[in-house]
C-alpha positions in Angstrom: 23.2 -1.9 7.6 20.3 -3.6 5.9 18.3 -6.4 7.4 18.4 -9.7 5.6 16.8 -13.0 6.7 20.1 -14.0 8.2 20.8 -10.8 9.9 22.3 -7.4 9.2 24.5 -6.8 6.2 26.4 -3.6 5.2 24.7 -2.0 2.2 28.0 -2.1 0.3 28.1 -5.9 0.5 24.7 -6.5 -1.2 26.4 -6.8 -4.6 24.3 -7.3 -7.7 20.7 -7.1 -6.5 17.4 -8.2 -8.0 15.1 -5.6 -6.5 11.7 -7.2 -7.1 11.2 -11.0 -7.2 9.1 -13.6 -5.5 9.8 -17.0 -4.1 6.3 -18.1 -3.1 2.9 -16.5 -3.5 -0.6 -17.7 -2.3 -3.5 -15.9 -3.8 -6.2 -17.6 -1.6 -6.8 -14.4 0.3 -6.0 -13.0 3.7 -9.0 -14.7 5.4 -7.9 -18.2 4.3 -4.2 -18.2 4.0 -2.1 -20.5 6.2 1.3 -22.2 5.9 0.1 -25.7 5.9 -1.2 -25.2 2.4 2.3 -26.0 1.0 5.2 -28.3 1.8 8.3 -26.4 2.6 10.6 -29.2 1.3 8.9 -29.2 -2.0 9.2 -25.4 -2.3 12.9 -25.6 -1.6 13.3 -28.3 -4.2 11.7 -26.1 -6.8 13.3 -22.8 -5.9 16.8 -23.6 -4.7 18.2 -24.6 -8.1 16.9 -21.3 -9.5 18.8 -19.4 -6.8 22.0 -21.5 -7.4 21.8 -20.5 -11.1 21.7 -16.8 -10.6 24.3 -17.0 -7.9 26.6 -18.5 -10.5 25.7 -15.6 -12.9 26.8 -13.0 -10.3 23.7 -12.2 -8.4 24.3 -11.8 -4.7 21.0 -10.4 -3.3 17.3 -11.1 -4.0 14.7 -8.7 -2.6 11.6 -10.9 -1.9 8.5 -8.7 -2.3 5.7 -11.0 -1.1 4.0 -9.3 1.8 2.2 -10.8 4.8 -1.1 -12.5 4.0 0.1 -13.2 0.4 2.6 -15.9 1.2 5.4 -14.2 3.1 7.5 -16.9 4.8 10.6 -15.6 6.5 11.7 -19.0 7.8 11.5 -20.5 4.3 13.5 -17.6 3.0 16.2 -18.1 5.6 16.5 -21.8 4.7 16.9 -20.8 1.0 19.4 -18.1 1.9 21.6 -20.5 3.9 21.5 -23.2 1.2 22.2 -20.8 -1.7 24.7 -18.4 -0.1 22.6 -15.5 -1.3 21.3 -12.6 0.7 17.4 -12.6 0.8 15.5 -9.6 2.1 11.9 -9.8 3.3 9.5 -7.1 4.2 6.7 -5.8 6.4 3.5 -4.3 5.1 0.2 -5.2 3.5 -1.0 -5.5 -0.1 -4.0 -3.4 -0.8 -4.2 -4.0 -4.6 -6.7 -6.7 -5.5 -9.8 -5.1 -4.0 -8.5 -5.6 -0.4 -8.5 -9.4 -0.7 -5.1 -9.6 0.8 -5.6 -7.1 3.6 -6.3 -8.8 7.0 -9.7 -8.2 8.4 -8.5 -6.2 11.4 -6.5 -3.8 9.3 -9.6 -2.8 7.3 -10.9 -1.2 10.5 -7.7 -0.1 12.2 -6.2 3.3 12.0 -3.0 4.0 10.1 -1.2 4.5 13.4 -2.3 1.1 14.7 -1.1 -0.7 11.5 2.2 1.2 11.7 2.7 0.0 15.2 2.6 -3.6 14.0 5.0 -3.0 11.2 7.4 -1.1 13.4 7.3 -4.0 15.9 8.3 -6.4 13.2 11.3 -4.2 12.4 12.3 -3.9 16.1 11.4 -7.4 17.4 11.3 -9.6 14.3 8.5 -11.2 12.4 6.1 -13.7 14.2 8.7 -14.7 16.9 11.2 -15.8 14.2 13.8 -13.1 15.1 13.9 -12.3 11.3 13.5 -8.6 10.6 12.2 -6.9 7.5 14.6 -4.9 5.3 11.9 -2.7 3.7 8.2 -1.9 3.7 6.1 -3.5 0.9 2.6 -2.2 0.2 0.3 -2.4 -2.8 -2.4 0.0 -4.1 -4.7 0.2 -7.0 -5.2 3.0 -9.5 -5.7 6.6 -8.4 -7.6 8.2 -6.8 -6.7 5.9 -4.0 -9.5 4.2 -2.1 -9.6 4.7 1.7 -7.8 1.4 2.5 -5.0 2.1 0.0 -4.5 5.6 1.3 -4.4 4.3 4.8 -1.7 1.8 3.9 0.4 4.5 2.3 0.0 6.7 5.5 0.9 3.7 7.7 4.0 3.1 5.6 5.0 6.8 6.0 4.6 6.5 9.8 6.7 3.3 9.7 9.4 4.9 7.7 9.7 7.8 10.0 10.2 5.4 12.9 12.5 2.9 11.2 14.0 4.5 8.1 12.9 1.5 6.0 12.3 2.3 2.4 8.7 2.0 1.0 8.3 -0.2 -2.1 4.8 0.4 -3.3 3.1 -1.7 -6.0 1.3 1.1 -7.8 -1.6 0.8 -10.3 -0.9 4.0 -12.3 0.8 7.4 -12.4 -2.2 9.1 -10.7 -1.7 6.7 -7.7 2.1 7.4 -7.6 1.5 11.2 -7.5 -1.1 10.7 -4.7 1.4 8.5 -2.8 4.0 11.3 -2.8 1.4 13.8 -1.5 0.5 11.5 1.4 4.2 11.0 2.2 4.7 14.8 2.3 1.7 15.3 4.5 3.3 12.9 7.0 6.7 14.6 6.8 8.4 12.0 4.6 10.4 12.9 1.5 9.6 11.3 -1.9 13.1 9.7 -1.9 11.7 7.2 0.7 9.5 5.7 -2.1 10.2 3.1 -4.7 7.5 3.3 -7.4 7.0 -0.3 -8.2 5.7 -1.0 -11.7 6.6 2.5 -12.8 6.5 1.1 -16.4 2.7 1.7 -16.2 3.3 5.5 -16.0 3.8 8.1 -18.7 7.3 9.4 -19.4 6.6 12.9 -18.1 5.4 11.7 -14.7 8.4 9.2 -14.5 10.8 12.1 -15.1 9.0 14.5 -12.7 8.9 12.1 -9.8 12.5 11.0 -10.4 13.5 14.6 -10.2 11.6 14.8 -6.9 13.7 11.9 -5.6 11.3 8.9 -6.1 13.0 5.6 -7.1 11.6 4.5 -10.5 11.4 0.7 -10.7 10.8 -0.6 -14.2 10.0 -4.3 -13.8 7.8 -7.0 -15.2 10.5 -7.9 -17.8 9.9 -10.9 -20.0 10.0 -11.9 -23.6 6.9 -9.8 -24.5 8.0 -6.7 -22.6 11.7 -6.6 -22.9 12.0 -4.3 -25.9 9.7 -1.8 -24.4 11.4 -1.9 -21.1 14.8 -1.3 -22.7 13.4 1.8 -24.4 11.8 3.0 -21.1 15.1 2.7 -19.3 17.0 4.5 -22.0 14.5 7.4 -21.8 15.0 8.1 -18.1 18.4 6.5 -17.4 20.1 9.9 -16.8 17.9 10.5 -13.7 20.1 8.2 -11.6 16.9 7.0 -9.9 16.1 3.9 -12.0 15.9 0.4 -10.6 14.9 -2.7 -12.6 14.0 -6.3 -12.0 11.9 -9.1 -13.5 9.1 -9.5 -10.9 9.6 -13.3 -11.6 9.3 -16.6 -9.8 7.3 -18.0 -8.1 6.1 -21.2 -6.4 2.3 -20.8 -6.8 0.5 -22.3 -3.9 -2.5 -24.4 -5.0 -1.0 -25.4 -8.4 0.6 -28.8 -8.9 4.3 -28.5 -8.3 4.0 -24.8 -7.8 2.9 -24.1 -11.4 5.0 -22.5 -14.1 8.1 -20.9 -12.5 9.5 -17.8 -14.3 13.2 -18.1 -13.9 15.3 -15.3 -12.5 18.3 -16.0 -14.8 16.5 -14.3 -17.7 17.7 -11.1 -16.2 21.3 -12.0 -16.6 21.2 -14.2 -19.8 18.9 -12.0 -21.9 17.9 -8.6 -20.4 21.3 -7.3 -19.4 22.8 -8.2 -22.8 19.9 -6.3 -24.4 20.6 -3.2 -22.3 24.3 -3.4 -23.4 23.3 -3.8 -27.0 21.1 -0.7 -26.7 24.1 1.4 -25.6 24.0 1.4 -21.8 27.5 1.6 -20.4 28.7 -0.8 -17.7 28.7 2.0 -15.1 25.0 2.7 -15.9 24.1 -0.9 -15.4 26.1 -1.0 -12.2 24.1 2.0 -10.9 20.8 0.1 -11.6 21.9 -3.3 -10.2 24.4 -2.5 -7.5 24.8 1.1 -6.3 21.1 2.1 -6.7 19.7 -0.9 -4.8 22.2 -0.4 -2.0 21.3 3.2 -1.7 17.5 2.7 -2.1 17.4 0.0 0.6 19.7 1.6 3.1 17.5 2.6 6.0 17.5 6.3 7.0 14.5 8.5 7.7 14.0 10.9 4.8 12.2 14.0 5.8 
């Protein structure tokens, strides 16, 4: 069973899944962020038609990767899920990438154990008295070698995984950071298979293949008109690993910009990217592994030691 914003859903029922997208993001910083900076009804007006479109194209689940203090709003996501008929999955965790701008002040001084307690509580009791529980852990780190805050967030994620079984999706600056993440996980008794290397397209092929063999989920995202050809080639290179996930990293309503700014539509994945993968020779069963079976397996909570 996997936590969505409307409750638990069997992993087998997730269907076609976009593994890394955003609904709303606010880059004001952890010390200034607050929900009254945007109008929920306006956000729904902008986002809901986009969800309706991908639902018609066959998408059934969207993994919303905006963490706390960067615009996470589980109640907004539940409204959108109810109105669209789609499964939306939110997260627990903090985003260390960005020079610590999005890490709350108390977490900069707290131990990894204390941070993990808070994330575990969200899994067990719900987020901010909403009753909505996270379906995965989302953290972000810069390039390796990891700075102390980033390393602490990885360690806190490992502790949270051990207690909850939730998968760790880590925005990762480069291959050196990804390698260091797996070392920290092992130090805490967590297997590499608990990790989704987000933005793995920034790594070299050798490291991608090596970490995939170790069990890490390799997420090749950031797909758009400029990157699509390269992304297709990267997927072809490591598709036989069976550990490849892919998504757009699109959206989002940008708080602070008129009307939410320029919204990158999710339907590009279905109208352009999947046809490009088929044209490049990927079989339907390979595409199904990346969009249905892989996401269900990657998100299914179970402690991996």
